[in-house]
N, C-alpha and C positions, 0 to 999 in steps of 0.2 A: 443663689440657688439656680441650678441649671433648669432650663425649660425642656420638657420631654416632647420630642418630635417623633411620631410614629410614621415610618415610611412603608406603606403597603405596596407590594410588588417590587421590593428592593433589588431582587436578583434579575429583573428583566432588562431588556435592551436599554431603556431609558432610565429605569429605576436605579440601576447600578451606577450610571453616570451621575444621576442626581445625588446618590449617596456619597460619591466622592466629593461633590461640591459642598454638601452639608457637613461633611466630616471636618471641614476646615473651620467651622464655627465653634469657638470655645464656649459660647453661651448656652449650648444645647446638649442634651443627652439624646443621642440618636438611636432609636429602636428600629432595627432592620426587621421587617415583617414580610413573610411569605409562607407558602405551604411546606417547603422543603427545608428542614433545619440544616442539613449538611451543606447546601449551597449558601445558606446564610452565614454559616461559620466560616466558610472559605472567603466570602466577601468581607466579613469582619476582619479576618487575618490580613487580607490585602490592605484594607484601609488603615489598620494599625501599623503595618510595615511602612506605609506611606507617610506616617507621622500625623495621624488624625488628632486634631485639637479637641474635637468633641469626644465625650465618652460614648462608646458604642456597645450596644447589647443586641441580642437577637430574640425573636419571638415567632413561633409558628402561628400563622394566622390565615384564615380563609376569608377573602374579600366578600364572598357571597354569604357568609354567616358572621356578621359583625356584632353579634349580641354581647360578646365578652370585651368589647372595646373599652368600656368604662373602667374595667379592672386595671387597665394600663395607666389610668390617670393622665391622659395626654393633654398637653397644652396646644398641640397642633397635630392634625392628621393629614397626611398627603397620600393620595391615591395615584400611583404611577403604574398600576397593573393593567387596566384595560382587558379586552377591548370594550369601549364604551358604546359601540353600536348595539342597540337593543338593551342596554343596561338600565337598572333602576337607580334610585337615590338612597338606598338603604345605608350604605356606608357614610355618605354625607350627613344623613339625618342622625345616624348613631353618633357621629362625631359632635354634632351640634347638641344633641341630648346630653352628651358627656361634658358639655361646657367647653369644648375645644374649637379652635379655629380649624378651617378645612381648606385644602387646596387640591385640585386634581389637574391632570394633563389631558383632559378629554379633547378628542378631535371629532366626536360624533355630532353632527349638526342638530339632530332632534334632541339629543341629550342636553346640549348646551342651551338650546332654545327653551326647553322646559325647566331649566335649573332654577331660575329666579322665582318662578311660581311655586315650585315644589319645596325649595330650601330657604328662600328669602325670608319669609315671615318667621319660621322657627329660629333662624339665625339671628334675626333682629331681636326677637324676644329673649334669646339667650345672651345677647350682647356680644356676639362673636362675628368674625368675618368668614364668609364662605365664598371661595373663588373657584370657578371652573375655567377650563381651557387655558391654563397657565403654561402655554407651550408655543411652538413656532406660529401656530394659528390659533387664536388671533393676537396673542400678546406681542410677539415679535413683529408680525406683519403690520399691526396698527402702530407700534412705536416707530417703525421705519417710515411708514407712510406719513405719520404726523410730522416727522423731521423733514421729509421732502416737500410737503405742501404748506409749511407753516405760514408763509406769507403770500400764498397764491390768492388771486382774486376769483379763480374758477377752477374746478376739477371736472374734466370731461370723462376720463377713463382711467381705470386702475386694473392692473393684472399682477397677481402674485404667482410665482412659479417655484417649485421645490423639486430638486433632482438629487437623490442620494447616490453615492458611489455604488457600483455593482457589487463590491466586496464588503459593503456595510452589513452588519448583522441583520438578519431578517427573522424576527420573532414571529411565531404563528399568529399572535394577536395583530401584528402589523399587516401580515398578508391577508388575514380575514377582514380587516378594516378596509383594505383596498378593494377586495373582491365583493364587498357588500354593496358597492354602488356601481361597479362596472356594468354598463349596459342598462342600468336602471334609470328611470326618469329623475332628472335633477333640475330643480327650479333655480334659474339664474337671472340676474338683472343684466340685460344685454340689449343694445340698440334702443335704449331709453325706456324699456318696459320689461316686465317680468315674463320670462319664457321658460319652457321646459325643453331641456336638451338631454340626450343620453349621456350617462356617465362614461368617461374616457373617450368622448367624442371631441370635436374641435381640434383635431391633430394639427400641430404646427411646430416649427423649429424656433427656438429662442437662443439668443446669445447670452451666456452667463460668464461674466468676467472671471478669469482664473481657471475656467473649465472648458470654454469653447461653446460650440453650438450643440444643443440637446433637444430632443423631442419632448413635448409635453401635451397633455390632454386635460379636459375638464375633470376636476376632482371635487367631490362633495365634502365640504368642511364648513364649520361655523362662519367663516369669513363671507360666504355667499350671502348670508343674512346681515352680518354685523358691519361689513364695509359700507353698504348703502345706508345703513341705519346711522352710523356715526359720522360719515362724511357726506357732504352735498354733491354726490357724483351724478353727473347729468346723463352719461351715455351707457357705460358698462362697468361692472365690478366683478371680475372673474378670478377664480383660484384654479390653478393648474398644477399638475404634478407629472413627473416623467421618470422613466427608467433609463439609466445611462446607456446600456447596450441597445442600439436601435432595433435589433431583431427581437429582443425581449419586449420592448415597448410596442412595436408593430404587431407582435404576436398577441399581446393582450388586447390591443385594439381590434384585431380580427375576431378574437374570442368574444368580444362584446356584442357582436351582431346576433348570435343566437338568442341572447338575452333581450336585445332590442326587438327582435321579431317574435318574442314570447315563445320561442321553441323550448327554452329552459328557463326556470324561475330565477336561478342565481348561479354564479360561479363559485360560491363558497365551498361546495362539496369538493372542488378541485384544489383546495388550499394546499393540502399535503403534497400533491403531485407537482403543482406549479412552484411551490417553495423549493422542492428538490431540483427541478429543472433550472430555477434561477441560480441555484448553487453551482450548477455546471457552467452556465453562461457567464457567471461572475469572472471566470478566467479571461474573458474577452474585455473586461472593464477594469476599473481602478478602485482605489479606496478614497477617491476624491468626490465630494458632493458639495452642493451649495443651494442658495436661495436668492431670488431677486424679487424686488417690489418695484414695479414700473408705474408711472403716472403721466398723464398728459393733461394740459389745461392752459391757463393763462397766469402769468406771474404778477407780481405787485405792480408792474408797469404796464399791465394788460397786453404783454407780448405772448404769442403762442410759445409754450415751453414743454419740454419732455424731461423727465428725470427718472433716475434708477438708483436704488440702493441695492448693493450686491454683497453677498457673503459667500466665501468659498473656504472649504476645509480640506486639509491634507491628512494623510496618515490615519484614516479612519476616525478623525476627530468629529466628523459630522453629527453622529448620534448624540453628542453633547448639547447641540443647539436646542432641541426640543425641551431639554431639562433646564436650561439656563433661566427661562422666565420664572419657573417655580422656585428656583434657588433665590432669585432676586426678590420674589414676593416674600419669602421667608425672612430675608434681611429687612424688608420694609416693615414687616410685623414686629421684628425684634427691635427695630429703631423707632417704633411708634408712629410711622408714617401713615399706616392704614388705621385711622382712628374711628372710622365709621363701623357700623354693624349691619348685617344683612347678607344677601347673596347676589352675586353678579359674575358676569364673564370677565376674564382678564383682558379687556379691550380698553386701552387708554389708562390702565391702572399703573403702568410702569413707563419710565422714559427709556429711550434707546440705550443710553449710556449705562443705565442700571443693569440692563440685561447683558450687554456686552462685557461688563465688568466680570461676570462669571466665566467668561470664555478667554480672559486675557492671557492666561498662561498656556494656551493650546495653540496648535498650528492652524489658526483660523484668522482670516483677514476679511476686512470689509472695505467698502468704497462707495462713494456717491458720485454720480455723473449727471450732468445736465446738458441739454442742447437747446438751441434756439432755431427751430426749423425754418423760420422765415428770414433769417439774416442773409444778406447777399455775400457774406464772407465765409468761405468753406470752413476754415478752422474755427470761427466763432459759432457756426452752426453746430459743429461737432463738440465743442467744448463748453458752450453756454457761458455761465458766469465765470468759469475758470479763465476764460479768454481775457477778461479785464485785468487779471493779475500777471499776465505775460509781460516779459521785458519789452521795451520799446523797439529793440532791433527785431525781435521775433514778430511783433505785430506789424512792423513796417514791411517786412519781407512777405508776410502772408496776409496782406491787406486786401487782396482780391482785385487789385488794379494791374493793368499791363505795365510791365517794367522789365528792364534788363539790368542785372547787378553784376559787378565785376569783383574779382579777387584772385586767390591762388588755391590750388588743390594738390594733394598728394594721392596718387593711385597705386594700388597693388593688385596684381593679377596672379592667380594661383598657377602652380607649375604643371598641373596635369592637363591631359587632353580636353576634358570637359570645360576647364577654365579657358583654354585657348579658343575652343569652338564658341563659347559664350561671348568672349571678347570680340570675335569676328562677327557674330550674329548681331550683337547690339551696338557694334562700333564703339566699344569701350576704350578708354585710353590705355596706353602701355604703362607699366610700372614707372614711377618717377614723379617729379614735380612739374606742374603745368600752370600756365595762365588759365584762369577760369572765368566763364561768363554763363549766367543762368537767366533765361527769359521766362517770365511768368505771364500767362495769358488766360483771361477768363473764358470758360466754355460753359455750356449748359450743365448746371449742378456741380461745377467744379472748376478746375484749373488745368492747363497744359504747362508742363515744365520741360523746357528744352535746355539741356546741359551741354556746354562746349568746354572740353578740357583739351587744350592744345589744338591738334587737328581733328580730334574725335568729337562726334556729336551724337547724342541719343536723347530721346524724349519719351515722356509718359504722360498719361492723363489721370488725374485724381478726381474722383467723383463720389458723392454720397447718394444722390438720387432721392426721389420722394418716398420710396419704400425701404430705404436703408435702415438697418437696425441702429439703435441709439449709440453714437460715438464711433461707429465703424465707417470706413471709407475703402474704396477699391482703387488700386493703382493698376492701370492697363498698359501693357507692352504688347501691342499687336493683339494676337488671340489669347495671350496669357493675362489673367487677372489675379492680383494678390489682394487679399482683404486684410486690413490693419485696424487695430484698436488704438485710437489717438488718446494719449495720456499726458497729463501735466507732469513734468519732471523738474529736477532741480535746475532753475535758471532757464527753463524752456519747455520743450515738448519731446516726447518719444512716441514711436508707433510700434506696437507689438504685433507681430505676424500671427494671424489666426485662421487663415484659410486660403485656398487657391483653386483656380479652375482654368480650363482651356476650352475656348469656343463655348463657354457657358456650362460645360460639364464639370462638376466638382471632382477634384483629385484628392486621393487619400493623404492625410497629414503625414503619415509615416514615410511617404515618398518626397515630402517637401524639403526645400532647402531651409536652413536656419538663417533668419534675417534679423539684424539689429540696426535700427535707424533712429536718428534723433537730431535735434537742433537746439542751440542754446545761445545766450548772449555771451560775448567775449569782449568785455570793456567797450561796448558800443557796436562792435562788429557782430555779424551773424556767423556762427560756427556750426557746420554740419558734419555728419559722419554716417557712413553706411558700411555694413559688413554683411556679406552673403557667403555662406559656407554650406557644405553638405556633409552629413556624417560619414558618407562613403568615400568622398573625394577630398575632403578638407576645404581649404579656402578656395572660393571661386573668384570673387573680386571684392575689393574694398576701396573706398575713397573717403577723404576728409579734407576740409578746407574752410576758408572764411570768405565772406562776401561783405562788401560795404553797403549797407542799406541807404536808400535815398531818403532824405527827410520828407515827412508827410506834411501836407498843407494843414494848417490849423482849421 
């Protein structure tokens, strides 16, 4: 007999994504519930055309008036409607009174904080599970952080950041939720104590793998309470959010000041206007969004360590992410993994793999990076534990010692005038095969590489520095600086271009060349490759070759 799951708010931004996930479960009868029947019928048709394994029905339902919920005989009720800021627990209590399990996607700090007191005892008495905040925060953030720090001896600081794509759907509930805290006092654990900061303050730029650098600011979510409650964090536990288009983010940051100065009570009356303006600015952004969880502390060997879990989504798949923990919680209930009763936040209830399983068929990728900031070896600082798995030839070349290695290289120079000017400016080799020698010399926070191909010689300095973002290094050619993201690749390493500047002034990415570089083991030798091109001029230069590493002393 199928178990009836009532999904309230099924036609919303996150509800519709959750409906698609739940429709894959043959064990359930999915009741799509919202106020407008026509939109529900459209959603049901879409799900059935996609081959829904669940049986799907629709029901007109008002979240604010849940008295008739028991008539639906639900096994589980899910609230994906929101907004939860200022909301009560009537729907949760109505579900419990009907003898049904309950899950919601709440992101409101006060709502989640009071959930256990309001719903816990009735849920325990009814023998059902009531879960709040089964969403990106805190379910996914805690699952990711748990994976990062599983064997650490100390956690110093944690910061979570979310940045949706500018073209992602913007429901009015989401806009209202953001505006409810912008400029308002927000209590955060920072610098070892509890402090009050204005919402949308703390403006800073973060690097998000797959997306690049984005602006973020303090965001009020349940994680501000739950992170320091569940993890022994010594210094700070922050949650931030950002808007992809800088002018949008900075505009909202400026609008926060009248609220900070108590000139206006709230920005919520501007929700309609700001939502419309965001629609216009969306043309300047993309449909790519993501999330990171960063932590610093000491690892199992008591070494200073930094780590980051990152998720990035393409093709407007990002709004599926907040729905995934709720779908994973439904699976856990169906499989009997949640055998307790009572009410709790979805913090530590799910493993990371259980949540990511719900996103497996979407254009969404994840990645974990670590770094060892006190290692004397540049690449080990950048790669952390991944450095141990590198081939011996790669580790020998990038050992951080002074050495000159010899081999052969093949160079190619583009045919246009820009390529010829660049060859002259950098003293690059002419096209053809050359005897090669590369000298590696330690410098402060990095290495100097001097390359000699035939009669040509050019050099650059690679550094990360004490304030560098995790996994990133800069390569300097005179006044030009290129920022790269060092990654483990098949048999070696690759570095992905992610920014550039001249004399310290950032340059726009749309003007940048396209750079591909990497190195790998080649039966004991060190094989390198570099390709630099531009969308307007084609190939600028490229070279590849091999070096014979010197054996390292035991």
